[in-house]
C-alpha positions as CSV (number, residue, x, y, z in Angstrom):
1,X,120.0,-93.9,159.8
2,X,118.7,-91.3,157.1
3,X,115.0,-92.0,156.6
4,X,113.7,-92.9,152.8
5,X,111.4,-90.8,150.3
6,X,110.7,-91.6,146.7
7,X,109.8,-89.2,143.9
8,X,108.8,-89.7,141.0
9,X,107.7,-86.8,138.8
10,X,106.9,-85.6,135.5
11,X,110.9,-85.9,133.3
12,X,111.7,-82.3,132.3
13,X,111.7,-83.3,128.0
14,X,108.1,-84.1,128.3
15,X,107.2,-81.2,130.2
16,X,109.5,-78.5,127.6
17,X,107.2,-81.0,124.5
18,X,104.2,-79.5,126.2
19,X,104.9,-76.3,126.0
20,X,106.1,-76.4,122.6
21,X,102.8,-78.4,122.2
22,X,101.5,-76.2,123.4
23,X,102.9,-72.8,121.6
24,X,102.8,-74.6,118.0
25,X,98.7,-74.9,118.8
26,X,98.7,-71.7,118.7
27,X,101.0,-70.4,115.8
28,X,98.5,-73.1,113.8
29,X,95.0,-72.0,115.2
30,X,95.7,-68.6,113.8
31,X,96.4,-69.6,109.8
32,X,92.8,-72.3,110.1
33,X,88.6,-71.2,110.3
34,X,86.9,-70.4,113.2
35,X,86.2,-74.0,114.1
36,X,89.5,-75.5,113.8
37,X,91.1,-72.2,115.3
38,X,88.3,-73.2,118.4
39,X,89.6,-76.9,117.9
40,X,93.5,-75.9,117.8
41,X,93.1,-73.3,121.1
42,X,91.4,-75.4,123.3
43,X,94.2,-78.0,122.2
44,X,96.7,-75.5,122.8
45,X,96.0,-74.2,126.6
46,X,95.2,-78.2,127.6
47,X,98.9,-78.5,126.7
48,X,99.6,-75.3,128.3
49,X,97.6,-76.3,131.6
50,X,99.6,-79.8,131.5
51,X,103.1,-77.8,130.8
52,X,102.5,-75.9,134.4
53,X,101.4,-78.8,135.9
54,X,104.7,-80.5,135.3
55,X,106.4,-77.4,136.3
56,X,105.1,-75.8,139.3
57,X,103.9,-79.1,141.2
58,X,106.6,-81.2,141.0
59,X,106.6,-84.1,142.0
60,X,104.1,-85.5,141.2
61,X,104.2,-88.2,143.7
62,X,105.8,-88.4,147.0
63,X,106.0,-91.0,149.6
64,X,108.4,-91.3,153.1
65,X,108.3,-93.7,156.1
66,X,105.8,-91.2,157.1
67,X,103.2,-92.1,153.7
68,X,102.6,-90.7,150.4
69,X,101.5,-87.5,149.1
70,X,99.7,-87.4,145.7
71,X,99.2,-84.4,142.9
72,X,95.3,-84.5,142.1
73,X,94.5,-81.9,139.8
74,X,96.0,-78.8,141.4
75,X,96.4,-79.8,144.7
76,X,99.0,-82.2,146.8
77,X,96.8,-84.7,149.4
78,X,99.0,-86.0,152.1
79,X,97.6,-89.2,153.3
80,X,99.7,-91.5,156.2
81,X,100.2,-95.4,155.0
82,X,97.6,-96.4,157.1
83,X,94.5,-94.3,156.1
84,X,95.8,-96.5,152.6
85,X,95.2,-100.4,151.4
86,X,97.2,-100.9,148.6
87,X,99.1,-99.7,145.3
88,X,98.5,-101.4,142.4
89,X,99.4,-100.5,138.4
90,X,96.8,-100.1,135.8
91,X,98.5,-101.5,132.8
92,X,98.3,-102.2,129.4
93,X,97.8,-106.5,129.1
94,X,100.9,-107.4,127.7
95,X,99.3,-110.4,124.4
96,X,95.8,-107.6,124.3
97,X,93.3,-109.7,125.3
98,X,92.0,-107.7,127.7
99,X,90.3,-105.0,126.0
100,X,89.0,-103.0,129.1
101,X,92.1,-102.2,131.2
102,X,94.2,-100.1,128.5
103,X,95.3,-97.6,130.3
104,X,98.9,-96.7,132.2
105,X,98.7,-96.1,135.3
106,X,99.6,-96.0,139.1
107,X,96.5,-97.2,141.5
108,X,96.7,-95.7,145.2
109,X,93.6,-97.6,147.2
110,X,92.4,-94.7,149.6
111,X,89.9,-97.8,151.1
112,X,86.9,-94.8,150.2
113,X,88.3,-93.5,147.2
114,X,90.7,-94.6,144.4
115,X,93.6,-92.3,143.5
116,X,95.1,-92.9,139.6
117,X,98.3,-91.7,138.6
118,X,98.8,-91.9,135.3
119,X,102.2,-93.2,134.0
120,X,103.6,-90.3,131.5
121,X,103.9,-88.2,135.1
122,X,106.1,-90.0,136.7
123,X,109.5,-90.4,135.0
124,X,108.8,-94.4,136.1
125,X,107.4,-97.4,134.5
126,X,104.7,-97.5,136.9
127,X,105.4,-101.0,137.6
128,X,108.0,-99.5,139.2
129,X,106.7,-97.6,141.1
130,X,104.1,-99.3,141.9
131,X,106.0,-102.4,143.5
132,X,108.7,-98.7,145.4
133,X,104.9,-97.9,146.9
134,X,104.4,-100.8,148.3
135,X,107.5,-101.3,149.8
136,X,107.3,-98.5,151.4
137,X,104.0,-99.5,152.7
138,X,104.3,-102.6,153.7
139,X,105.3,-102.7,156.7
140,X,102.4,-100.3,157.9
141,X,100.5,-102.4,157.5
């Protein structure tokens, strides 16, 4: 019997878009005044870091019967399912009624803290990811 393993990562095209955006921002920085140069250099650095994260820290979430591994910042954290209280979503409301909740993310409740993974880093709809992770969590609760 094979053990089920789920993985979710930044899509390759998005990592490429971050890299291209970084190059474009640095190119524009060479043609602007001092204030604009500063802003475009910062934008280029942020895009470059995100591109590197997307390539070097793959996948963003890995889960199996033993637990869940999540990339937070620039490190990986492994947690057994017994440490996870719940997995949920933080999705924008369909009707726009609740203005406070605008994120598109998966939340992993570790009881003492909450891990929030942005939807663009998953390569799949957040509701689907949360559902699959909850399915793995449920027998362990």
